[in-house]
Residue, then its C-alpha position, 0 to 999 in steps of 0.5 A: x229872795x223872800x216876797x210878800x204879795x198880800x200886804x194891805x196899807x188901808x189903815x193909814x193914808x196913801x203917803x210915802x211915810x206910811x208906805x215906808x213903814x211897810x218896806x222897813x218891816x219887810x226889809x227887817x224880815x229879809x223880804x225884798x218885794x211886796x205887793x200892795x193889795x187894796x180891798x174892793x170895798x174901799x174902791x168907789x168903782x166897786x161899791x155896787x157889789x155891796x148894795x144887796x149883799x146882806x141876806x140876813x135880817x138878824x144879828x148876822x146881817x146887822x154885823x155884816x152891814x156895820x162891818x162893810x160901812x165901817x170899812x167903805x171908802x171912796x178911793x178911786x182905783x186910778x188914784x190908788x194905782x197912780x200913787x203906787x206907780x209913782x212909788x215904783x218909779x221912785x224905786x220902791x220894790x212893790x207890785x200892785x194888786x186888787x182883792x175883789x170880792x165875789x158875789x153871785x148877784x154881781x156877776x152881770x155887772x161890769x167894771x171897766x178900769x182905765x188905769 
């Protein structure tokens, strides 16, 4: 049994049509289960992590700022989890994951997720 526990669906909407495309590809490749993983920069509850992450005032810092801003979203963790839990209830062979960035300056801050 093959699995892929690092699948990002972020370039499309949270819809069953979009999710089906990933499962069709998995099936074609004999993958029986996938884990949908969302990046923390797309989740509203983690936006504070990126407030002071840019340390460079030059070209590298400009690149980082543009990259983070272009990928930011205001998706709520609860909406993400609810959509995927609903898919699981419908029989979709998926697991749910989060990919959280680590920055030392964010260590003191806490996020409480009630999902």
